[in-house]
N, C-alpha and C positions, 0 to 999 in steps of 0.2 A: 473509958478505954476498952472495956469489954464490948460495949455497944459498937464502937468503931470497928473492932476486930470482927464482930459478928457480921456487920454489914459488908466488910471486905470479903469475908468468906462466902457470903451469899452472892455477891457480885461475881466472884470467880466461878462459882457453880453455874450461874446463869450463862456466863460467857462460854464455859466448856460445853454446856448442853446445846447452845446455838451452833457452836462450831461442829459438833457431831451431827446435828440434825440438818445442817445446811446442805451437804451433798445429796442426802436422800430427798430433801424437798425439791432441789433442782432437778434430780433425776425423775421424780414423779411428774414435775411440770413438763419436762421434755417428753416423757412417755405419753402424757395426756395430749400434747400438741401434735405428736406424730400422726395419729389417725386423721386429725383435721387437715394436716398438710397433704396426706395421701388423698383425702377426699376432695381437696381443692388444689390441684397442681398449679404451679406457676404458669402464668399466661405465656404462650409461645408465639413467636412472630407468625403472622398469617402466611400461608402458602402463596407464592406469587402466582397470579393469574397468567393466562396466555399472553396478555399484553406486556408483561414484564419478564417473560421467560427468556432464557438465554438462547444461543444459537449453536448449531452443530458445525464444526469446521468442515468446509466443503472439500471433497476429494478432487484432485486434478484430473483433467481429461487428456490422456496421452495424445500428442500431436497437435493440441490446441494451446496457443499461448506460450509455446516453448519451441526450442530447436528440434528439428526432425533428423534423426541419424541419416547421413548421406544426402541430406537436402542441399540443393544448390539455388533454390529460388528464395524470394522474400517470404517471411512468415505471413500467414493469413492475417488480414487486417480486420479489426473489429471496431474502429472508430471512424467518424466522418472524414477526419484529416487523413487517416491511414488509407481509407478506400480511395480518396481523391489522389493521394500521392502514389498508391499502388497502380491505379489506372493510368496515371501519367507515365509511370515507369514502363508499364506493359505495352501501352498503345502508342506512346510517343517516343520516349527516350530509347527503348530497346530497338525499335525499327530504325531510328536514325542512326544509332551506333552500328547496328548490323549492316545497314546500307552503306555507310561511309567505309566501314572496314572491307566490305566486299569490293567496292569501287576502287579503293586504294590497292587491294590485292590484285585485281584484274589489271589495272594500269601498270603496276610494277611488273607483273608477269609479261605483259605485252611489250613493255620497253626492253626487258631483259632478253626476250626472244627475238623481237623485231629488229632491235638495234645492236645485237651482239657483233663483236668484231669480225667474225667469220662471214657474216651476212652482208657486210658493207664494203664496197670497193672504194668509195670515197666518203670521208667523214663530212657530215653536215656542218656548215658554218653559221647556221641560224642562231641569232642571239635574242631576238624578241618576236613575240607573236601577240598582237593586240587582242585578238578574239579570245585566245586562251587566258590571257591575263584578266580580261573582264569577267570571264566565266568563273575563274577560281577566286575572284574577289567577291562577286555578287552572290554566288550560290552559298558559300559559308555564312554570309551576312543574312541571307533570307532564312537559312536554317536556324540561326541564333534568334531571329525575330520570332519564328514559329515556336521555339522553345520558351522564349522570354515571357510571353503573355500568360500562359498557364502557370509558369513558375512564380510570377509576381502574385497571381491570385492565390496560389497555394501558401506562399509566405504570409500574405495578408491574413488569410483565414487561420493560419497556424499561430501567429504572434499577436493577433488582435481578436481575442476570444469574445464570443457573445456573452450575454448576461448568464452567470453561472449559478448553480443551485447549492454548491458545496465548495468550501475552501479548505485545503490541507497545506500546512507548512511542512516542508521536507528539509531536513538538515543532515548533511553527510558528515560522518566522523571516521576516524581511523580505528576500526574498519567495520562500521555498521551504520544503519540509518535510524533516525528518529523522526517521528511524525506527531503533529499536533493538529487538533480539530478545533479551531477557535469558535466555530458556530455552535459547539456542543460543550460549553463550559471549559474550554481549553483542555479537553481530553487529550492525553499524550501517552506515548509509549515508545520503547526502543525496539528495533527489529534486527535480530541477529540470526545468522545462518544456522540451520540445524546441523548437528554433527551426523556422521554417516549412520550411526546406530538408530538415532531418533527418526531420521528421514526414512530408513527402511521399515521401522516399526509403524510409522504413520502411513506408509505407502506414498510418500512424497519424493520428488526427484532430488537426489543429493546434489549439492552445490547450487541449487536453484531456489529451494524453499527455505522459509524462515520460521522462527518461533511465533512471531506476531505479525500477521499480514496487514497490509493496507486494505481496509474494507470500505467499499463505496456502493451506493445504490445503482441498480441497473436503470438505464434510460435517463440519468441525470447528468448535467454538465458539471464537471469537476475542475476547479482551478487549483493549480499547484504553485506555491511560492517556494522556490528552491534556493537554498544557500548552503554554505559549508562552514564547519566549525573550526577546521584546522588547515587543511590543504584543499586543492581543487579536486572535487569528485564529479561524476556525471551520472545523473538519474536517467536511465534508458530502459524502455520497454518496447522492443521491436514491434510487437503486434499492435501497439497503440500508435506507432510512428512518433514516439516521444523520445527525445534525447537532448538533454539540456544540462549544461555545466552547473555544478554547485560551487560557487565562488565565495570564499570568506569575505564578509563585509559587503556583499552585494546580493540582492534578491532578484532572481530570474523567474519568469512566469511562463507557464505552459498550461494546457488544458486538454481534456479528453472526455468523451462520452461513449460508454459501452452499453449496448442494449442486451447482449447475451450474457446471462449469469455464468460464471466460471472462474477459474484461477489462471492468471496470466503472469508470466515471469520475465524478469529482466536482470541486468547486472550493472554495476558501476563500470562505465566505459572510459574512464580517465585513469592514467597511471598514477595512483595515489599512494603508493608505498608497497611494502613487502607483502601485505595481505590484500592487495588490490583485487585478486581473483576470488576473494572469499567474502564479498559483501553484496549478496544478491538482493533482488527486489521481487516481492510477490504481492500481487494485487488480487484481492478476492471481490468479485462483483456479485452482489446478492440482490434478490428482489427487494423492493423498497421496505416492506413490512419486516422482512428478516434483517435488513440493515438497521431498522429502528430497534429491534430486539437486541442486536449486537451492541448498539450505542448504550441502551439502558443497562445491559449487563456490565459493560466496561465502566460506566459512570458509577454503578453501585460498587463495583470492585474497588474503585479509586475514591469512594466516599464523596462523589460529586452529586449535587442535587440534580434530579432529572430535569434537563433543560435542553433547548434546541428545537428547531422546526419539527413539529409532529411528534416530539418525544414525551411531552408532558402527558400524564395519565390521569384521567378523571377519577375522583374518589369512588365513584360507583363501580369502577373497573377492579377495585381491590376488594378481596374477600373481607367481610365484616365479622365481628365476633371476637377479634383479638387485635392488638396493635399491629399495624402493618410493618413489614421489614423496612420499607422505604416510604417516606411520606410522599403523598401525591403533590405534584407541582401545581 
């Protein structure tokens, strides 16, 4: 009995000693490990090389790609279709319209003055004139034929695009746009108008700029697949000569190619609801390498593996010595 009691007391003493010594032993182990941790810090992600660096948001150029205060002419055109249509307007349609208007005005003035009541002793009873009827039938027909051929060519070029380099899906919502890049891992984002304070802070035009612009490479042919999510919208950028309805349940197609880097603005031009006037469009055209940097940056932000034409980065482009922030494709 005494032996059992002695053994019990001995066990209790050992347990008490261990309990008291435990914290100090743990503290000593922690203190001993601290210098080692300071000497060998945790591996940090490698700094991104130039090939993976982001891009700087481009500043707009006043008077380019946007309305001009007091302007009465078409916006300056920056696409092949826009230049073709602008040339047709300036050198064919406008002269025809001005010529017809002047002719009608002169004829009307001549009739009013020459055949006024006070200048006629006897009213003419002429009811037909074969020559005049032939002239006013043939001349308008010839004018329409002259206009028709370049019009058909323009329509064919506009709605039958050549082989394109980039496809963007455009969806209109009440009241903002969303964009998807299927060639680049289905990269997608929404584009919402900047409020007045943010636009002023960024130096961007209020009611025209957005938080996330459409970004495309300069000199490349871009195909747009345009649809609507709720009601009919219209994706329109006047300086591209693009204006196409976004119809729910239907995909319309347009294209453009811009060689000059810059920022170009448009707006929804279909009455789509109470905030119709507050869903602008901003297209940022970058040099090709800057466009690739933008794609890589957006893919990294969204957790998408670097993918797409010219986007993959060789392992040699990434700094060694520590795990890279994003794996090379």
